[in-house]
N, C-alpha and C positions, 0 to 999 in steps of 0.2 A: 504492498498500500506505499502511497507517498501523501505528501501536504498538500490537501485541499484548500484552496483560499479563494471564497465566496462574499457576495455582500449582501445584506439585508438591509431593509428600511425604505425610503423616498427619496428620489430628486426632482423638484418643482422647480420649476422656472417662471419669473413672470413674463409675460406678455411681450416686454419691450426687448425681452433678455439681457437688460443691467445688473439682474440679482435671480440668485439660487438658492431655494431651502433645500440643502442635502442634509439628511437624517441619516445615511447608510452608515454603518460599520463593519467592519472586516471579520468575518468568522473564518478560524482555521479549526481542520481536522484532517485525522488518516483515514484515507479514502480510495475509492478505486471510483472513477466514472463509469457506468454501466451503459446508456447513451442519451438520448436526447429527442424531443418532439415539440416541432413547432405548427401552433396555430394561429391563423391570423382570421378574425371574423370579420368578413365584408360589409355585414347589416350597420345599424344606427352609430353605433361608435368606434367600430374599427379596433377593436382590441387586439394586440399582437401579445400571444403567451408562448413561452420559449419554461419548458417542462425538464429539468435537467434530472438524473436517475444517478445517485451515488450508492455504493456500497460502503460500510462505513466499519471503523472496529467495534467486535461485538456483535456482528452480524446485523447491524443495523441496515434498516434501509431510509435512505435521504432523499427527497425532492425539492429541489432548488426551483423556486418559480422565476420566472421576471413579466410582467405585463406592463406596456404601455398603452395608452390611451391614443389612436391616430389621428382621431379628428379635430382634436384641438392643439393649438400651438400657444402657448408649448406645451409638448408631451410629456405629461405624468408618468412616471418610471417607477415603479414596486418591485421589492425585491424580497421573496418569503421563503422559509426555510419549513420542512414538512417532515415529521416521522412518519412512516408506512407501513403498513404491514401488508401480508401475501395477499387479502383479500381489496385492497386499493389500487391492484396494479391488475386486476382479471376479472372477468365478468362485466359487471356493470358498477366496478368501482371506481372510486375518485378520481382517478388515474390508470384508468385500463387502457389510454390510446399509447398513453406512455410505456405501458408493461408488455404489450403487445411489439410496439416498436422495437425495444431491447431485447425481446425474445423469450419474456417472463412469460409467454401465455403457453410455452409448449413445455416447461418443465413443471415437476411435481412440489409444490409447495412446503409440504411437510418436510423436507431436506433442507438442512442449514445450506447456508452458503457456503460456497468453497474455501477453503483452507489455505491462507499465506502458506507460504514455502515456511517461515522460521514455526506456524503452528505444525504444518504436517512432520517439520524436523521434532518436536518438541514431543506431538503424540508418537512417532518413532520410536524415540530413546525411553520413553514413559513405557511402552510395549515390552522393550527389549527387558528391563529393569526389573517387570514382573515374572520374569521365565527363573 
C-alpha cells in the first residue's frame, strides 16, 4: 500500500473571481486505488461527480467523491470521504456503478480484501511457527 493524499471540504469562488472560500483539508492514509467512476448530469444543474474507490489498511473500503455544479459560475466544488460496505458497492447500493466499474460485481464479498505482501509474509511465518 502507498500513501494516499486526498482533499475533503469545499471550494467556492465569488462571481467576480476576486475571492475564494476554501475549507479543504488534506487527508493522508495508506491505501490502494481500485478505480473510479465519472458521471455528468446534463440536466438542470449539470452536476459532475467523480467517485474513486480505495482499499485502505484494515480491509476498509473508502470512497472519495468530488462534485462540481457546472451550471453556476463560479462552480462550487465539494470533496467528501465515505467508508463503505460491500452492500454499498453492489446491486442497488449507493456506489453500485463504481463497484461494477472496479470489478467488484464479479467477486464474492464474504471474502476479505487481498493481503499485502507484508501481511502474507507475516501469515506464512505464523504458520511455520505452529508446526
